[in-house]
Structure formats: C-alpha cells, structure tokens
C-alpha positions in Angstrom: 93.1 99.3 83.5 89.8 98.5 81.7 86.4 98.2 83.3 83.6 97.0 81.1 80.8 99.6 81.2 78.1 96.9 81.4 79.7 94.8 84.2 80.7 97.0 87.1 82.8 95.5 89.9 80.8 93.6 92.6 80.1 95.6 95.7 77.7 95.2 98.5 74.2 96.7 98.3 74.0 100.5 97.7 73.9 102.8 100.7 71.4 105.5 101.2 72.8 107.9 103.8 69.9 110.2 104.5 66.6 111.4 103.3 64.5 111.0 100.2 63.6 113.2 97.2 60.4 112.6 95.3 61.5 114.8 92.3 61.2 113.1 88.9 62.4 114.0 85.5 60.4 112.2 82.8 60.8 112.0 79.0 64.5 112.8 79.1 66.3 112.0 75.8 68.5 108.9 76.2 71.0 110.1 73.8 74.5 110.8 75.2 77.9 112.1 74.3 80.8 109.8 75.5 84.5 110.4 75.5 86.1 107.6 73.6 89.7 106.5 73.1 91.0 104.3 70.2 94.5 103.1 69.3 94.7 101.9 65.8 96.8 99.1 64.5 99.0 101.6 62.6 99.9 103.3 65.9 97.6 106.3 66.1 95.8 107.4 69.3 92.4 108.9 68.5 90.3 110.6 71.3 86.9 111.9 70.3 83.3 112.4 71.4 80.8 109.8 70.2 77.0 110.2 70.2 75.6 107.0 71.6 72.1 105.8 72.4 71.4 104.8 76.1 68.5 102.5 76.6 65.7 103.0 79.2 66.6 101.4 82.5 65.2 98.0 83.2 64.6 96.3 86.5 67.6 96.8 88.8 69.0 99.7 86.7 69.4 103.4 87.1 69.9 106.1 84.4 72.1 108.8 85.8 72.9 112.2 84.4 76.6 112.5 85.0 77.5 115.8 86.6 81.1 115.3 87.7 83.9 112.8 87.1 87.5 113.1 88.3 90.6 112.6 86.2 92.6 109.9 88.0 96.0 108.5 86.8 94.3 105.2 86.2 91.9 107.0 83.8 94.8 108.5 81.9 96.3 105.1 81.3 93.2 104.2 79.2 92.6 107.6 77.8 96.1 108.2 76.3 97.7 104.8 76.6 101.4 104.7 75.6 101.0 107.6 73.1 103.9 110.0 72.6 102.3 113.2 74.1 104.7 115.4 72.3 102.9 114.4 69.1 99.4 115.5 70.2 97.4 117.3 67.5 93.9 118.8 67.5 92.0 117.6 64.4 88.4 117.3 63.3 86.0 120.2 63.3 84.7 122.7 65.8 81.5 120.6 66.2 83.4 117.3 66.1 86.9 117.8 67.6 89.4 115.0 67.6 92.7 114.6 69.5 95.4 112.4 67.9 98.9 111.3 68.8 101.4 108.7 67.7 102.1 105.5 69.6 105.7 104.3 69.2 105.7 101.0 67.3 107.7 99.2 70.0 104.9 100.0 72.5 102.0 98.7 70.4 102.3 95.0 71.6 101.5 96.2 75.2 98.1 97.4 74.0 97.4 94.7 71.3 94.2 93.7 73.0 92.6 97.1 72.6 93.7 97.9 69.0 91.0 99.4 66.8 88.5 99.4 69.6 86.6 102.6 70.6 86.8 102.5 74.4 84.8 104.5 76.9 86.8 106.2 79.7 86.3 107.3 83.3 86.3 105.0 86.3 84.1 107.0 88.7 81.8 109.9 88.9 78.6 111.4 90.4 75.3 112.6 89.1 71.5 112.6 89.4 69.2 109.7 88.8 66.8 110.7 86.0 65.1 107.4 85.4 65.0 104.0 87.1 63.7 100.5 86.7 60.3 99.7 88.3 61.9 98.5 91.5 64.0 101.6 92.0 61.6 104.4 91.4 62.3 105.9 94.9 65.9 106.8 93.7 64.7 109.1 90.9 65.9 112.6 91.7 68.6 111.4 94.1 72.3 112.1 93.5 74.6 109.1 93.5 78.4 108.4 93.4 79.2 105.7 90.9 82.0 103.4 89.8 82.2 101.1 86.8 83.8 102.8 83.8 82.4 105.0 81.0 81.9 108.0 83.3 83.2 110.6 80.9 79.7 110.8 79.4 76.5 112.8 79.7 74.5 109.7 80.8 75.3 106.4 82.4 73.1 103.3 82.8 74.3 101.6 86.0 73.2 99.1 88.6 72.6 100.3 92.2 75.3 98.1 93.7 77.9 100.2 92.0 76.5 103.4 93.6 76.5 105.2 96.9 73.4 107.4 97.4 74.6 110.8 98.6 72.9 112.8 101.4 70.4 115.5 100.5 72.3 118.7 99.5 75.6 117.0 98.6 77.1 118.4 95.5 78.3 116.2 92.5 81.9 117.3 93.1 81.7 116.0 96.7 80.6 112.6 95.5 82.6 112.3 92.3 85.7 110.7 93.8 84.3 108.5 96.6 85.6 105.2 95.2 89.1 105.0 93.7 91.2 107.1 96.1 89.3 106.5 99.3 89.0 102.7 98.8 92.6 102.6 97.7 93.8 104.3 100.9 91.7 102.1 103.1 92.8 99.1 101.0 96.4 99.9 101.9 95.6 99.7 105.6 93.6 96.5 105.2 96.6 94.9 103.2 98.9 96.0 106.0 96.7 94.3 108.6 96.2 91.1 106.6 99.9 90.6 106.0 101.0 91.3 109.5 102.9 94.6 109.0 103.0 97.3 111.7 103.4 100.5 109.6 103.4 101.8 106.0 105.8 103.7 103.7 104.0 105.7 101.0 105.4 107.5 98.0 104.6 110.0 96.6 102.5 111.1 99.6 101.2 114.6 98.9 98.5 113.6 96.4 94.8 113.6 97.2 95.1 109.9 98.0 98.2 110.5 100.1 96.4 113.1 102.2 93.6 110.7 102.8 96.0 108.1 103.9 97.6 110.6 106.4 94.1 111.3 107.9 93.2 107.6 108.1 96.5 106.6 109.8 96.3 109.4 112.2 92.7 108.5 113.2 93.5 104.8 113.4 96.9 105.1 115.3 98.9 103.6 112.4 102.5 104.8 111.9 103.0 106.2 108.3 106.2 107.3 106.6 105.4 109.8 103.9 107.9 110.4 101.1 107.3 113.7 99.1 109.3 115.5 96.4 109.6 119.0 97.7 109.7 121.1 100.9 106.3 122.6 100.0 104.8 119.2 99.8 106.4 118.3 103.2 104.9 121.4 104.7 101.5 120.5 103.3 101.4 117.1 105.0 102.8 118.3 108.3 99.9 120.8 108.2 97.3 118.0 108.2 99.0 116.1 111.0 101.6 113.9 109.4 104.5 113.0 111.7 107.1 111.3 109.5 107.5 113.4 106.3 110.7 113.0 104.1 111.7 115.0 101.1 113.3 112.8 98.5 115.1 115.8 97.0 117.0 116.5 100.3 120.7 115.4 100.4 120.2 113.4 103.6 117.0 111.6 102.3 118.4 108.0 102.6 119.6 108.6 106.2 116.3 110.1 107.3 114.4 107.3 105.6 116.3 104.7 107.6 115.6 106.8 110.8 111.8 106.9 110.0 111.7 103.2 109.3 113.5 102.4 112.5 111.1 104.6 114.5 108.0 103.1 112.9 109.1 99.5 112.2 107.6 99.9 108.7 108.2 96.8 106.5 105.5 97.5 103.9 105.5 100.2 101.2 103.2 101.4 98.4 104.9 103.1 95.5 102.9 105.0 92.8 106.1 106.1 91.0 106.9 102.7 89.6 109.9 103.5 87.5 113.4 104.5 88.7 115.0 103.4 92.0 112.5 104.4 94.7 111.3 100.8 95.3 114.9 99.7 95.6 115.8 102.6 97.9 112.9 101.7 100.3 113.8 98.0 100.3 117.4 98.8 101.0 116.5 101.1 103.9 114.2 98.5 105.5 117.0 95.9 105.2 119.6 98.4 106.7 117.4 98.9 109.7 116.7 95.1 110.1 120.4 94.4 109.9 121.0 96.4 113.0 119.4 93.7 115.1 121.3 90.8 113.6 123.4 88.9 116.1 125.9 88.0 113.5 126.5 88.5 109.7 124.3 86.5 107.4 125.2 86.5 103.7 121.5 86.0 102.9 120.5 89.2 104.8 117.9 89.5 107.5 114.9 87.3 107.8 112.6 90.4 108.0 110.0 90.3 105.2 110.2 93.5 103.2 107.3 94.1 100.8 106.8 96.9 98.2 103.6 97.2 96.1 103.8 99.3 93.0 100.3 100.7 92.4 101.0 103.4 89.8 103.2 104.4 86.9 104.0 108.1 87.4 107.4 107.2 86.0 106.9 104.8 83.0 110.6 103.9 82.8 112.1 100.6 84.1 111.9 99.8 87.8 115.6 99.5 88.8 116.6 97.3 91.7 120.0 97.7 93.3 120.0 94.6 95.4 121.4 95.1 98.9 118.3 93.9 100.7 119.0 90.2 101.1 116.7 87.4 100.0 113.6 88.0 102.1 111.6 90.5 100.1 108.8 90.9 97.6 107.7 93.3 94.9 104.2 93.1 93.4 101.5 95.1 91.7 98.6 96.4 93.7 95.3 97.2 92.0 92.2 98.3 93.9 89.7 96.2 92.0 91.7 93.0 92.4 92.2 93.8 96.1 88.5 94.2 96.6 87.8 90.8 95.1 90.2 89.2 97.6 88.8 90.9 100.7 86.0 89.7 102.9 82.7 91.4 101.7 82.1 92.5 105.3 85.4 94.4 105.2 84.5 96.0 101.9 81.1 97.1 103.2 82.8 98.6 106.3 85.2 100.5 104.0 82.3 101.9 102.0 80.4 102.9 105.1 83.4 104.8 106.4 83.8 106.6 103.1 80.2 107.6 103.1 80.3 108.8 106.7 83.6 110.8 106.2 83.0 112.1 102.6 83.5 115.8 103.5 86.4 115.3 105.9 88.8 112.3 105.6 87.9 111.6 102.0 87.3 115.0 100.6 89.0 115.7 97.2 90.1 119.1 96.0 90.3 120.1 92.4 92.4 122.8 90.7 90.3 123.0 87.5 86.9 122.1 86.2 86.8 121.1 82.5 84.2 119.9 80.0 84.3 116.8 77.9 85.3 118.9 74.9 88.1 120.5 76.9 89.9 117.1 77.2 90.3 117.2 73.4 92.5 120.4 73.6 96.2 119.5 73.5 97.2 121.9 76.2 94.6 120.5 78.7 95.4 116.9 77.8 99.1 117.6 78.5 98.2 119.3 81.8 96.2 116.3 82.9 98.9 113.8 81.8 101.5 115.6 83.9 99.9 114.0 87.0 101.4 116.8 89.0 100.9 116.6 92.8 98.3 119.0 93.9 96.8 119.4 90.5 93.5 117.4 90.0 91.0 117.9 87.3 87.3 117.5 87.4 85.2 116.8 84.3 81.7 118.2 84.3 79.8 116.6 81.4 
C-alpha cells in the first residue's frame, strides 16, 4: 500500500477535542531524517535514513515533530516488500546505517511500479505542531494524531484534515495509532451494515485490531465470531468480554466454527491471514450451516450469500479454495482507504468522533517495544517486526 506524502486521504475537518495551548516553538530547523525503502531493478532491497529538507508550512499546513508512529502490517508491506528476510544484512556505517536484502527475481514484477524509487514509510503517527500556516497559528504547541504516509520521520508537513487534535495531556503513544486499526474495525461494522449481514467472523482475532473489534461489537450488540491460534489468545479475548472464541489449532475447530456460525447467523468474514485455507474453511462452514435449512437438495448449494474479505497477508502463500460452498459466495480485498472513499462522509465523521471519544478505552493500543528510526535498520529488530506476531506491536519514536 502506498500513500503519497503530499496528498493525504480526504477526511472531514480536523477535530479538536478539548482545550488550547498557546506554547510556540520558533526557529526550529526544518531538516529531517526520514526512513526510506528502495527496491532496485536488480532485486536489492535497501532501507536507509535520508536527510531531507522540509519547507515552512504555508496556508492550511502544519509542521509536526513526529514523536510516535506504530509499525502496522501495512507499513511492513512497503518497508520490506517481497524481500527474502533470510538475506537481511546490515551495511553502511555507524553514522549512515543501511539494511539490505535480496528480492527473488520472480517477485520483482509485482513491485515494478516502485523500482529504483526511494519511498517514505509509515502510514500514521502522532506528534507536536511546531509551526503552522498563518490561518492555523492556534494549533502551534498542540499534539495531533496524523495519517498520510511518511510518518517514520523526525518532521512531517501535513494538512489539518489529516489530523485529530488530541486532548491536553494526551501522550504521543496514545494518539499514534488512532487511524488504521480503529477505522478498520469500525469499517468492518459499517460494511456489515451496508451489505445486510447480521454478524461477523474475524481471523486472526487476538491482534490490537481484533481486540478493538471485540469491544465495538460488545458495545453495539453485534454478534462476533473470533478465530484465534492458541489457547492463550482465546483466554485473552474472553477476558475482555468476547463470547464466541475459537482456537483454530484445536482438533474440533471446524465443528465449533459451524456451531458459532449457527448461533450468530454470521455470513460475513474478514481474514487478515490471506494465504492458506482459512477463507475456504469459513465459506464451507457458513454453507454447511445454511444447508441445514434447505427443504431439499440443490446441486448449486444454498442461496445464502457468503462473503469473505481478505484484508491482510500474514500468510503470503496462495489462497486455497476447496469448493464445497455452492455458487452464492464472494471473495474480495478490503482496504481501509478504499472503503473510506466509498462511505458517506457523515459516517466517516461519526467514526472519527467515536475514535476520538474512546481513544483510551475501546481504541487503546498496547506496545511491546519502543524503537528508534535507526533501530529499524538492525536485522534482528527488522525480523522481529516482520514476524507480525499477535500481541507484539512496535512503536517507533523518531
């Protein structure tokens, strides 16, 4: 996923939650380090820090000192691309470190549009406004959450419509991840409503995003089937109020999946795994439940619409479909930024307002480690981030 740093996604007007701070920081140097990712035509991934010049903010612009930015799976797709992570090497010098890896030749066509381009990384973050255009001087000194790419940097020039102004006293870590995961979880619910489904199946469900979805569905009275990958993850979700929690490693998983779908009437699923058979397993389970109510055999299967959206690629292998789910089904990709463009602006505004109001409860993110920009260039840390392990989330503090 690529977001142009100069053209952030369209959002409604920025929200100021509470208060005002008259503090200003003048004469700050507009010289910034940015984390950059390049894949060369000969198949080499190069990740490095570039010194760039950031201009003074003009009318309708803010200059923000970035203080925290989360590492999301969508960021890793741009940061490392299809590189073979087993070939990671630390190169460069102490003052100018570089991380390199090989990209298998057969995977280069998939990234042909970005070859030999140095690309900034980081979808979202938070920081303090240190300078502003003449029409936004009242925001100097305020801390904001941001979306729009190029957040793995010391400074970010951004328009206010891509920001949420945080309440006085809120930390950068609290505001760093208020867009991608919260709006994705709320987007799932809005998709369910728009398409006329009654309940949702989510996999894997123990992530930060999955925990947010549990809280949303519990508060809104929506049935949710949570698929996790271990007993410990199942216990985690039950501890925050999840009702239907299934461990895909259990020998009776398929049976319990059908039971949960029957109990909730779920016909919609969101799958962040992507590769393997999970999408197929869910479709077959929904069809098996729907077939129970058929009055007679139909060689085309039930007329119940079964829909799975793949929204991630935790498994980059092929998506395997073992078709026992009739002919009334759909599989598609689901991307937050595309979904927001399709939604009514009033719905998007309502989603943003809810995120702002519940930033320390429903939409709180938890991090297992805080790292610097330079740390990302260490092979052992890059590998730990790329694992995308459930319960392990990294926060970059430029």
